[in-house]
MARKOL-589986 format. One line per 5 residues: number of its first residue (from 1); for each residue x, y, z of C-alpha. Coordinates in pm, 1 decimal, padded with zeros to 6 digits. Layout:
N
NUM> X:Y:Z  ... $
//
This chain:
456
1> 00661.1:02698.0:05547.5  00577.2:02630.2:05185.2  00668.9:02339.8:04962.9  00793.8:02399.2:04612.4  00695.8:02101.9:04397.9 $
6> 00821.8:02008.6:04052.7  00580.3:02183.0:03812.7  00445.2:02060.1:03481.2  00743.2:02043.9:03244.7  00551.4:02019.9:02919.6 $
11> 00320.1:01801.3:02717.3  00352.8:01430.5:02802.4  00651.1:01492.8:03032.7  00587.3:01322.6:03366.3  00935.8:01294.5:03516.7 $
16> 01299.9:01384.1:03472.9  01646.9:01338.8:03619.6  01806.4:01603.3:03841.5  02137.3:01699.3:03680.6  02219.0:01995.2:03903.7 $
21> 02093.3:02149.4:04228.9  02146.0:02525.9:04220.8  02063.3:02611.1:04585.4  02130.6:02474.4:04934.5  01967.2:02495.1:05275.7 $
26> 02006.2:02844.2:05420.5  02003.3:03026.5:05086.4  01757.8:03309.2:05035.2  01598.9:03284.4:04693.8  01368.8:03506.2:04491.7 $
31> 01053.3:03400.0:04317.8  01123.7:03272.0:03963.6  01490.2:03204.2:04047.6  01620.0:02877.3:03895.3  01675.4:02619.6:04170.1 $
36> 01741.9:02290.7:03986.9  01830.8:02166.0:03641.3  01628.3:01871.4:03515.9  01687.2:01651.9:03211.8  01377.1:01497.7:03055.9 $
41> 01352.3:01273.8:02751.9  01314.5:01587.0:02540.5  01545.0:01851.9:02684.9  01751.8:01975.0:02976.3  01604.5:02280.8:03143.0 $
46> 01629.6:02502.4:03448.2  01330.8:02494.6:03682.6  01250.5:02823.7:03863.1  01090.3:02835.1:04206.4  00737.7:02965.5:04231.3 $
51> 00808.3:03070.5:04590.4  01056.3:03317.8:04732.5  01211.0:03299.7:05080.3  01469.2:03112.3:05282.5  01545.9:02752.4:05185.4 $
56> 01498.1:02534.8:05493.3  01531.1:02195.8:05325.0  01638.6:02055.3:04989.1  01457.0:01729.8:04915.9  01642.7:01628.0:04596.2 $
61> 02001.7:01566.5:04493.2  02192.7:01528.3:04169.2  02104.2:01204.0:03993.5  01758.1:01167.5:04148.0  01468.3:01062.2:03925.4 $
66> 01187.8:01304.6:04010.3  00822.9:01305.9:03906.2  00601.6:01606.4:03842.3  00444.6:01706.4:04174.0  00730.6:01581.9:04392.9 $
71> 00857.4:01818.8:04664.3  01184.9:01987.3:04565.7  01232.1:02248.1:04840.0  01081.9:02348.4:05172.1  01085.6:02728.6:05185.6 $
76> 01021.7:02970.7:05468.8  00843.5:03241.1:05272.3  00793.0:03453.9:05584.3  01164.6:03464.3:05665.9  01248.3:03709.5:05390.8 $
81> 00946.1:03924.9:05474.7  01045.1:03935.2:05841.9  01399.4:04038.3:05763.5  01560.9:03697.5:05816.4  01813.3:03750.4:05539.8 $
86> 02140.3:03677.0:05715.9  02197.4:03392.7:05473.0  02350.2:03498.6:05146.4  02135.7:03475.3:04831.8  02196.3:03161.1:04632.7 $
91> 02475.4:03216.5:04381.0  02401.9:03148.8:04016.4  02529.3:02797.2:03970.3  02715.6:02682.5:03667.0  02546.9:02442.2:03430.9 $
96> 02628.9:02076.5:03471.3  02978.0:01984.7:03366.2  03026.4:01780.9:03053.9  03078.2:01412.3:03128.2  03403.8:01258.5:03025.8 $
101> 03290.9:00941.6:02850.7  03295.1:00998.7:02477.2  03008.6:00891.1:02258.2  03072.2:00773.2:01900.9  03043.7:01041.4:01634.3 $
106> 02709.0:01063.6:01466.8  02673.9:01022.7:01092.6  02322.9:01110.1:00981.2  02067.2:01377.0:01067.6  01765.5:01378.7:01294.5 $
111> 01859.1:01028.1:01307.2  02213.4:01134.2:01292.8  02374.1:01411.3:01476.9  02412.5:01719.3:01263.9  02629.5:02005.7:01382.6 $
116> 02495.5:02314.7:01549.5  02309.7:02496.2:01272.5  02558.2:02721.6:01096.8  02665.0:02730.5:00733.1  03015.8:02623.8:00644.0 $
121> 03098.7:02701.9:00279.7  03466.0:02790.7:00225.4  03398.2:03164.9:00225.2  03190.2:03152.5:00541.2  03328.6:03159.7:00893.4 $
126> 03262.3:02820.0:01051.4  03266.8:02715.5:01414.6  03457.9:02416.6:01539.9  03254.1:02095.4:01546.5  03078.1:02069.0:01881.6 $
131> 03205.5:01819.0:02131.8  03012.1:01498.4:02157.7  02998.4:01331.7:02497.9  02796.0:01062.2:02666.3  02578.4:01182.0:02951.9 $
136> 02644.7:01054.9:03299.9  02300.9:01109.4:03448.0  02115.8:00815.4:03596.1  01879.7:00647.6:03353.6  01637.7:00371.8:03435.8 $
141> 01669.0:00093.2:03179.9  01340.6:00008.1:03017.3  01272.7:-00357.8:02951.2  01043.7:-00491.6:02679.8  00702.6:-00598.0:02787.5 $
146> 00694.7:-00975.1:02837.4  00510.5:-01180.6:02582.6  00185.5:-01336.8:02686.2  00237.5:-01686.6:02825.3  00098.4:-01972.0:02619.3 $
151> -00236.1:-02104.9:02731.1  -00331.2:-02468.8:02748.8  -00575.9:-02429.4:02461.3  -00312.3:-02304.1:02216.4  -00171.2:-02529.6:01949.5 $
156> 00197.7:-02605.0:01988.3  00426.9:-02418.9:01748.8  00760.2:-02519.0:01599.9  01030.9:-02260.3:01673.9  01391.9:-02274.8:01783.5 $
161> 01476.5:-02155.6:02137.3  01660.3:-01853.9:01993.8  01349.2:-01755.1:01795.4  01129.3:-01787.4:02104.0  01372.7:-01577.1:02305.4 $
166> 01379.9:-01308.2:02036.5  00998.6:-01297.1:02028.0  00986.0:-01256.5:02405.3  01240.9:-00974.6:02397.0  01046.4:-00764.7:02146.5 $
171> 00709.9:-00836.1:02307.4  00564.0:-01066.0:02041.1  00340.9:-01363.7:02120.0  00507.1:-01655.1:01937.8  00169.8:-01831.7:01915.5 $
176> 00029.5:-01546.7:01703.0  00308.6:-01549.8:01444.5  00222.4:-01705.5:01106.0  00487.9:-01933.5:00958.1  00642.4:-01906.8:00611.3 $
181> 00886.8:-02196.5:00644.4  00834.8:-02565.5:00560.9  00669.6:-02769.3:00833.7  00508.9:-02458.3:00984.7  00839.1:-02375.0:01150.2 $
186> 00858.1:-02013.4:01273.4  01176.1:-01821.7:01190.7  01316.9:-01494.4:01319.4  01212.1:-01331.6:00990.6  00853.9:-01445.2:01056.5 $
191> 00864.9:-01279.3:01399.3  01004.1:-00955.5:01254.8  00742.6:-00944.7:00979.5  00463.0:-01007.7:01229.4  00595.3:-00725.7:01448.1 $
196> 00592.6:-00486.2:01151.8  00240.6:-00571.5:01043.2  00081.1:-00567.2:01388.2  00232.2:-00253.9:01534.9  -00017.5:00027.6:01588.5 $
201> 00194.6:00337.2:01607.4  00534.4:00495.9:01658.2  00476.5:00675.8:01985.3  00653.8:00425.0:02207.1  00333.9:00272.9:02347.8 $
206> 00262.5:-00010.5:02109.0  00422.0:-00304.7:01931.3  00597.6:-00058.5:01700.3  00813.5:00066.1:01984.8  00911.3:-00288.7:02077.4 $
211> 01085.7:-00318.0:01742.9  01357.9:-00115.6:01914.2  01459.3:-00435.2:02092.8  01735.9:-00610.6:01901.8  01865.2:-00966.5:01938.4 $
216> 02073.4:-01015.8:02253.1  02427.3:-00879.0:02243.3  02717.2:-01119.0:02281.5  02944.5:-01111.2:02582.4  03197.0:-00859.8:02448.2 $
221> 03427.3:-00915.0:02745.0  03515.9:-01255.6:02600.5  03741.4:-01075.8:02351.5  03877.3:-00790.4:02562.7  03808.8:-00506.6:02802.9 $
226> 03498.4:-00293.1:02758.1  03355.3:00020.7:02916.0  02988.8:00108.7:02958.7  02824.0:00448.3:03002.7  02454.6:00517.2:03060.7 $
231> 02257.6:00680.5:02779.8  02127.8:01025.9:02863.3  01752.3:01077.6:02850.7  01791.8:01291.9:02537.9  02008.3:01031.1:02362.6 $
236> 01771.2:00750.8:02458.0  01470.4:00944.6:02329.7  01656.8:01027.8:02008.3  01732.9:00660.3:01953.0  01370.0:00562.5:02006.7 $
241> 01233.2:00844.4:01789.4  01467.4:00789.9:01496.8  01399.9:00416.7:01497.4  01026.9:00483.8:01505.1  01065.0:00732.1:01216.6 $
246> 01264.1:00480.4:01014.1  01014.8:00201.1:01080.6  00706.9:00413.9:01009.3  00824.7:00603.6:00701.7  00928.6:00449.1:00368.3 $
251> 01221.7:00679.1:00296.0  01342.2:00803.3:-00039.5  01643.7:01034.9:-00064.1  01743.1:01232.0:-00372.9  02046.1:01454.9:-00421.6 $
256> 02131.9:01765.9:-00619.7  02386.3:02045.3:-00612.1  02324.8:02421.9:-00611.3  02560.0:02691.2:-00738.5  02543.3:02935.4:-00447.1 $
261> 02816.2:03171.7:-00570.3  02571.8:03461.2:-00611.7  02393.9:03382.6:-00284.6  02723.4:03377.3:-00096.6  02824.0:03708.5:-00254.5 $
266> 02500.5:03861.5:-00123.5  02564.6:03704.4:00214.5  02913.2:03852.2:00230.4  02788.9:04192.7:00117.1  02515.2:04222.6:00379.2 $
271> 02648.0:04015.4:00671.0  02736.6:04332.8:00862.7  02367.5:04425.4:00878.4  02294.2:04097.5:01057.3  02591.1:04137.6:01291.7 $
276> 02471.3:04485.5:01391.6  02149.7:04335.2:01533.0  02308.1:04029.3:01693.5  02278.6:03774.6:01413.1  02507.8:03591.4:01175.2 $
281> 02408.5:03592.1:00809.7  02468.5:03233.5:00702.8  02376.6:03010.3:00414.0  02155.4:02819.2:00657.8  01955.0:03137.2:00724.0 $
286> 01915.1:03190.5:00348.7  01809.3:02827.4:00301.1  01545.0:02865.0:00572.6  01376.5:03140.9:00373.1  01412.6:02955.2:00043.4 $
291> 01271.5:02634.2:00192.3  00970.2:02809.2:00343.4  00888.6:02945.6:-00003.2  00929.6:02596.7:-00151.4  00683.1:02452.3:00100.2 $
296> 00416.3:02690.6:-00027.9  00477.0:02575.2:-00384.5  00487.7:02207.1:-00279.7  00240.6:02182.8:00012.7  00278.8:01804.3:00048.8 $
301> 00625.3:01863.6:00194.9  00461.2:02063.2:00476.4  00203.4:01795.8:00560.0  00165.3:01483.4:00774.5  00006.4:01145.1:00703.2 $
306> -00282.0:01029.3:00925.0  -00314.3:00660.8:00839.2  -00568.8:00602.6:01115.6  -00820.6:00836.0:00951.7  -00692.3:00793.8:00597.2 $
311> -00621.3:01164.8:00563.6  -00342.4:01404.7:00471.8  -00295.1:01689.4:00719.3  -00188.8:02004.7:00532.0  -00041.9:02265.4:00767.6 $
316> -00105.4:02630.5:00690.5  00191.8:02746.9:00897.2  00562.7:02712.9:00829.1  00764.7:02629.3:01140.7  01108.3:02495.9:01044.3 $
321> 01331.8:02292.8:01273.2  01710.7:02318.7:01248.1  01884.7:02009.0:01384.9  02168.1:02078.7:01628.5  02434.6:01851.8:01774.3 $
326> 02501.7:01925.5:02141.9  02697.4:01761.7:02421.6  02366.5:01630.0:02559.6  02261.6:01481.1:02226.3  02056.2:01577.9:01923.1 $
331> 01800.1:01856.9:01959.9  01588.2:02031.8:01697.5  01492.5:02390.3:01788.1  01204.7:02527.0:01581.5  01183.4:02869.9:01418.4 $
336> 00818.5:02968.4:01382.2  00652.6:03148.3:01091.4  00963.9:03144.8:00875.0  00760.4:03264.9:00578.0  00672.9:03588.2:00762.8 $
341> 01029.6:03684.3:00860.1  01309.9:03834.7:00654.5  01654.2:03677.8:00633.4  01805.4:03920.7:00885.3  01538.6:03828.3:01141.4 $
346> 01594.0:03459.8:01072.3  01970.8:03496.5:01117.3  01921.7:03656.7:01459.4  01673.7:03393.6:01576.5  01889.2:03111.8:01440.8 $
351> 02193.5:03244.8:01626.8  01997.2:03275.3:01951.9  01849.5:02926.0:01930.8  02186.1:02774.7:01833.7  02347.6:02928.2:02142.1 $
356> 02064.1:02810.7:02367.6  02095.6:02461.0:02220.5  02469.2:02450.6:02292.4  02410.6:02566.6:02650.8  02121.9:02324.6:02706.0 $
361> 01876.8:02608.6:02771.8  01609.8:02534.4:02510.4  01255.0:02515.6:02642.3  01022.1:02236.7:02536.9  00807.2:02487.2:02349.0 $
366> 01109.2:02585.6:02139.7  01141.9:02226.5:02016.4  00778.2:02152.6:01929.6  00545.4:02225.6:01639.9  00789.1:02187.5:01351.5 $
371> 00653.5:02115.4:01002.3  00984.0:02055.0:00818.2  01347.5:02013.9:00923.7  01681.5:02135.0:00787.1  02001.0:01963.1:00897.0 $
376> 02355.3:02078.2:00821.2  02651.9:01840.4:00825.7  02874.4:02077.5:00631.5  03071.5:02167.4:00942.5  03208.9:01814.0:00946.3 $
381> 03307.8:01823.3:00578.7  03021.1:01597.5:00465.8  02886.2:01609.9:00111.0  02571.8:01415.2:00028.7  02407.2:01203.7:00299.1 $
386> 02073.4:01041.8:00383.8  01889.4:01235.4:00656.0  01605.9:01056.8:00837.0  01266.6:01227.5:00832.8  01163.5:01369.4:01169.3 $
391> 00825.9:01199.0:01231.2  00544.6:01313.2:01203.4  00692.3:01541.7:00937.9  00723.7:01402.3:00585.2  01045.2:01558.9:00455.1 $
396> 01387.1:01686.3:00561.4  01656.7:01881.0:00375.3  02025.4:01806.0:00435.1  02298.5:02060.9:00362.2  02652.1:01941.3:00291.7 $
401> 02976.3:02137.8:00278.0  02995.5:02391.3:-00004.1  03313.3:02366.2:-00210.6  03467.4:02552.3:-00501.4  03438.2:02339.9:-00817.8 $
406> 03501.2:02398.1:-01188.5  03167.4:02450.0:-01365.2  03112.3:02491.0:-01739.4  02955.2:02835.8:-01791.2  02903.3:02972.9:-02144.9 $
411> 03151.6:02725.6:-02286.3  03424.5:02792.4:-02027.5  03504.6:02640.1:-01690.8  03472.3:02879.4:-01398.6  03526.5:02827.2:-01024.5 $
416> 03182.7:02820.6:-00858.4  03074.7:02755.5:-00499.4  02862.5:02437.4:-00508.0  02636.2:02327.6:-00220.9  02535.9:01956.6:-00194.3 $
421> 02166.8:01911.3:-00105.4  01991.6:01592.0:00006.4  01612.0:01570.2:00033.4  01458.1:01273.0:00215.0  01080.5:01229.4:00202.3 $
426> 00795.3:00999.0:00294.7  00708.4:00792.0:-00011.3  00357.4:00723.8:00124.2  00273.0:01084.3:00037.9  00545.6:01219.7:-00189.4 $
431> 00628.0:01042.4:-00515.4  00978.8:01047.0:-00656.5  00887.5:01292.7:-00931.9  00729.3:01531.7:-00679.0  01039.5:01514.6:-00462.5 $
436> 01265.8:01575.7:-00760.8  01063.7:01878.3:-00870.7  01071.0:02023.0:-00518.6  01447.4:01980.8:-00482.0  01508.2:02128.6:-00828.0 $
441> 01295.7:02430.9:-00728.0  01508.0:02476.2:-00414.6  01828.1:02449.3:-00620.4  01712.6:02713.4:-00869.2  01598.8:02945.6:-00591.6 $
446> 01934.6:02910.2:-00416.4  02114.2:02986.5:-00741.4  01900.3:03297.0:-00808.7  01797.3:03430.1:-00467.8  01706.3:03775.1:-00601.5 $
451> 01465.3:03620.8:-00853.0  01298.3:03429.9:-00570.2  01247.4:03754.8:-00379.4  01106.5:03927.5:-00690.2  00873.9:03643.5:-00789.6 $
456> 00798.5:03504.4:-00440.9 $
//
């Protein structure tokens, strides 16, 4: 008998929730056959068995919280070798069904929920907006760390009970909060300001993460019926990460519009080449290549800020994330070395990752290491918007829906396909003028894609 234990699921992932069990006692399984589906705070993934043989015991069930190293199956490895194969091999189970409870539509990128990455100008085939549903897996509610109790030696402070309660809920010691009000009275604004100035990071392990705690909600049932649904691990992690990004990064967003008539004509002309190799030649694929070139011209957009060491980290690689809205929540698959791949290759990889994202089959490695993010809300008809930077990156490009508009060309109005672009960036590193120059470069490259290829 051998025990199959939950293996390491990735960097900093210690546990997950079982969302599907793919085998049962009596099944004969092969080595590397998926046996359970697990949802972590970063992704949902199938876990293959490292042992082949006959399943004697299944130690987990759907909904269980399971830690790395916990026993999943007890397997008789000798049974298969000795010919004990009267049990049928485990059938390939379907992925977990979508839960029924609907989650509100999302409205902004990486902090919002952009659609699965595919371009949607009027002349481009566009997929239906993906369904958005709340997950029904079991989630353990995390509570804020309690504030340190006052000691006898501390000086009494003047604060209303509601202010004291708020401080406790976000993990702030009320005795350490400086007052800005008359009579040394501490207000809620004083507590919030103290929380901002004393937090040490945005990784969920310091005071910065406790800013996620908001004032207590009212009793909504006083005014009518309500329904509650648990947040999935992915949704909960997205909420924490986007809040941390917003708190850590002073955002600036600028907007511009690109005439992509010529680019879309090229896309239409050569889309069959991409289809022949399993891809879909989209405006998003073209924008990936254009953006990678822009990052070389404006290296600050491909950097990160290390405030602890007082340094700027310039990355010499160009791995671009493309935000995708799925029924499990927001995920950002990463396409590596975009600068080294042609547009056909990018279209194939983008199509493959988009499909894996929709099916919940992305690996953790496929969602790590990004240096810049592109998010597309065009599929929902959105124009300009304000995408939130995906920390620790410093910039993100939002694509809206391309529309035909009258444009004055050589003294006459002509119908042109115009693409709204929104660039958000970290003002600690990127000044407004730098951001404006970078976005203008992207606009001009999108308007003259052949010139970009000729001049690099």
